[in-house]
C-alpha positions as CSV (number, residue, x, y, z in Angstrom):
1,M,55.0,-4.4,23.2
2,P,58.3,-3.8,21.5
3,P,58.2,-2.8,17.8
4,S,58.4,-5.6,15.3
5,P,61.9,-6.1,13.8
6,F,60.2,-6.5,10.4
7,G,58.9,-3.0,10.3
8,P,55.5,-1.4,11.1
9,E,52.5,-3.8,11.0
10,P,50.3,-3.1,7.9
11,R,47.4,-1.0,8.8
12,G,44.2,-2.9,9.6
13,L,45.8,-6.4,10.2
14,A,45.5,-6.0,13.9
15,Q,42.0,-4.7,13.8
16,E,38.9,-6.9,14.4
17,P,36.8,-7.7,11.4
18,D,33.7,-5.6,10.7
19,T,30.9,-7.3,12.7
20,R,28.4,-6.4,10.0
21,I,30.2,-8.4,7.4
22,L,30.5,-11.3,9.9
23,D,26.7,-11.0,10.5
24,H,26.1,-11.3,6.8
25,L,28.3,-14.4,6.5
26,R,26.6,-16.1,9.5
27,L,23.2,-15.3,8.0
28,A,24.2,-16.9,4.7
29,R,25.5,-20.0,6.4
30,A,22.4,-20.4,8.5
31,A,20.1,-20.1,5.5
32,A,22.2,-22.6,3.6
33,H,21.7,-25.3,6.3
34,S,18.1,-24.6,7.1
35,P,15.6,-26.0,4.5
36,S,12.6,-24.5,6.3
37,R,14.1,-21.1,6.3
38,M,15.0,-21.4,2.7
39,L,11.5,-22.5,1.8
40,A,9.9,-19.6,3.7
41,R,12.4,-17.2,2.2
42,D,11.7,-18.4,-1.3
43,L,7.9,-18.1,-0.9
44,S,8.3,-14.6,0.5
45,M,10.7,-13.5,-2.2
46,T,8.4,-15.0,-4.9
47,F,5.4,-13.0,-3.6
48,E,7.4,-9.7,-3.2
49,R,9.0,-10.0,-6.7
50,R,5.6,-10.6,-8.2
51,V,4.3,-7.5,-6.5
52,A,7.3,-5.6,-7.8
53,G,6.7,-7.0,-11.2
54,L,3.0,-6.0,-11.1
55,F,4.1,-2.4,-10.5
56,R,6.8,-2.7,-13.2
57,L,9.5,-1.7,-10.6
58,D,12.6,-2.1,-12.7
59,D,15.8,-0.1,-12.0
60,A,14.5,3.0,-13.7
61,A,11.2,2.9,-11.8
62,W,13.0,2.5,-8.5
63,E,15.1,5.6,-9.2
64,R,11.9,7.5,-9.9
65,H,10.2,6.1,-6.8
66,A,13.2,7.3,-4.7
67,N,11.9,10.8,-5.3
68,P,10.5,11.9,-1.9
69,L,7.5,13.4,-3.7
70,S,6.7,9.9,-4.8
71,G,7.2,8.3,-1.4
72,W,5.2,10.9,0.5
73,S,2.3,11.1,-2.0
74,R,2.0,7.4,-2.1
75,L,0.9,7.5,1.5
76,T,-2.4,9.0,0.3
77,T,-3.4,5.7,-1.4
78,L,-5.0,4.0,1.6
79,P,-7.3,7.0,2.5
80,L,-8.2,7.3,-1.1
81,L,-9.1,3.6,-1.4
82,I,-11.1,3.8,1.9
83,L,-13.1,6.8,0.7
84,S,-13.6,5.2,-2.7
85,F,-15.1,2.0,-1.3
86,W,-17.0,3.9,1.3
87,S,-18.7,6.0,-1.3
88,R,-20.8,3.1,-2.5
89,Q,-23.4,4.1,0.1
90,W,-23.8,7.4,-1.8
91,L,-22.9,6.5,-5.4
92,G,-23.9,2.8,-5.7
93,W,-22.1,1.2,-8.6
94,W,-20.7,4.5,-9.7
95,A,-18.3,4.1,-6.7
96,L,-16.3,1.8,-9.0
97,V,-15.1,5.0,-10.8
98,P,-13.2,6.5,-7.7
99,V,-12.0,3.0,-6.9
100,A,-10.5,2.7,-10.3
101,V,-8.9,6.1,-10.0
102,A,-7.4,5.2,-6.6
103,L,-6.0,1.9,-8.0
104,A,-4.6,3.8,-11.0
105,W,-2.9,6.3,-8.7
106,L,-1.4,3.4,-6.7
107,W,0.1,1.9,-9.9
108,L,1.2,5.1,-11.5
109,N,2.8,6.7,-8.5
110,P,6.3,5.1,-8.7
111,H,6.5,6.2,-12.4
112,L,5.2,9.8,-12.2
113,F,8.2,11.7,-10.7
114,P,11.7,12.2,-12.0
115,P,14.7,10.7,-10.2
116,P,15.6,12.9,-7.3
117,R,18.7,15.2,-7.5
118,S,19.7,13.9,-4.0
119,T,18.8,10.8,-2.1
120,R,20.2,12.2,1.2
121,N,16.8,12.4,2.8
122,W,14.7,10.2,5.0
123,M,12.0,9.2,2.5
124,S,14.5,8.5,-0.4
125,Q,16.6,6.3,1.8
126,G,13.5,4.5,3.0
127,V,12.6,3.6,-0.6
128,L,16.3,2.6,-1.2
129,G,16.0,0.4,1.9
130,E,12.9,-1.3,0.4
131,R,15.0,-2.0,-2.7
132,V,17.7,-3.5,-0.5
133,W,15.2,-5.6,1.3
134,L,13.8,-6.9,-1.9
135,N,17.3,-7.9,-3.0
136,R,18.0,-9.8,0.3
137,D,18.1,-13.2,-1.5
138,K,21.2,-12.0,-3.4
139,V,22.8,-9.8,-0.7
140,P,21.8,-11.0,2.7
141,V,20.7,-8.5,5.3
142,P,21.4,-8.7,9.1
143,N,19.0,-10.8,11.3
144,H,18.2,-7.9,13.6
145,H,16.5,-6.1,10.7
146,R,14.7,-9.2,9.4
147,T,12.9,-9.9,12.7
148,V,11.6,-6.3,13.1
149,I,10.5,-6.0,9.5
150,Y,8.6,-9.3,9.7
151,I,6.9,-8.2,12.9
152,L,5.9,-4.9,11.4
153,N,4.5,-6.6,8.3
154,L,2.3,-8.8,10.6
155,V,1.1,-5.7,12.5
156,S,0.3,-3.9,9.2
157,G,-1.6,-7.0,8.0
158,A,-3.7,-6.9,11.1
159,G,-4.4,-3.2,10.4
160,V,-5.5,-4.0,6.9
161,I,-7.9,-6.7,8.2
162,L,-9.5,-4.1,10.5
163,V,-9.8,-1.6,7.6
164,I,-11.4,-4.2,5.3
165,W,-13.9,-5.2,8.1
166,G,-14.7,-1.6,8.8
167,V,-15.2,-0.6,5.2
168,A,-17.2,-3.7,4.4
169,A,-19.5,-3.1,7.3
170,L,-19.4,0.7,7.0
171,V,-18.3,1.1,10.6
172,I,-16.0,4.0,11.4
173,C,-14.2,2.8,14.5
174,P,-12.4,-0.3,13.1
175,T,-11.7,1.6,9.9
176,L,-10.0,4.4,11.8
177,L,-8.2,2.0,14.1
178,G,-7.0,-0.1,11.2
179,T,-5.8,3.0,9.3
180,V,-3.8,4.2,12.3
181,V,-2.2,0.8,12.8
182,V,-1.3,0.6,9.1
183,F,0.2,4.1,9.0
184,M,2.2,3.6,12.2
185,S,3.6,0.3,11.1
186,K,4.4,1.7,7.6
187,L,6.2,4.7,9.0
188,W,8.1,2.6,11.5
189,G,8.9,0.2,8.7
190,L,10.2,3.0,6.5
191,D,12.4,4.2,9.4
192,R,13.8,0.7,9.7
193,M,14.4,0.7,5.9
194,V,16.4,3.9,6.3
195,W,18.5,2.2,9.0
196,L,18.9,-0.9,6.8
197,Y,20.0,1.1,3.8
198,R,22.6,3.2,5.7
199,E,24.0,0.0,7.2
200,M,24.2,-1.9,3.9
201,E,25.5,0.9,1.8
202,A,28.6,1.1,4.1
203,T,29.5,-2.5,3.1
204,T,28.0,-2.9,-0.4
205,P,29.5,-0.8,-3.3
206,E,26.4,-1.2,-5.4
207,Y,24.1,0.3,-2.8
208,A,26.6,3.1,-2.0
209,R,26.3,4.2,-5.7
210,W,22.6,4.9,-5.1
211,L,23.5,7.7,-2.6
212,R,24.0,11.0,-4.3
């Protein structure tokens, strides 16, 4: 093609638009024209925001929770709760003491550690991805992440049911199986959150500022 008589073409005008941005726009348009999707999204967001409110996860708490020590140590909560409830066969009503300690650890964990010096690690970015996911009603996330995260949440829920059944009946096999299912889906979900954060911070200045 001969050069334009009007001078060089401004950089970027001939380039195709970023497909991630188009995906965000398509998602927003689809949600706006689908009442059932909007209702399901609103119910999900209401529940998730209530959970975040229960744990007092404001901006300062999210910064602390992004410390990898907070993220990794929080994974001990499920085994602690299982052992605490299981201890009723030895401690009777005194088992409520370790149960209370495990629940207190679950609540305090996001607040105990200082903000990390760097968020350029897998666990920190997994937590940042959870923060992005919680904010998806304001900044839409791509559909290919939504589907996988919803499926992993269902799998994790099935694992929790197995754990509850096993602990209630004091049967080891369903308890162990449910624990494995919960942990595998949790770690897979965290890896997906890392992917989500890295994709979104490239197009959203607010999220890019969380990376340091």
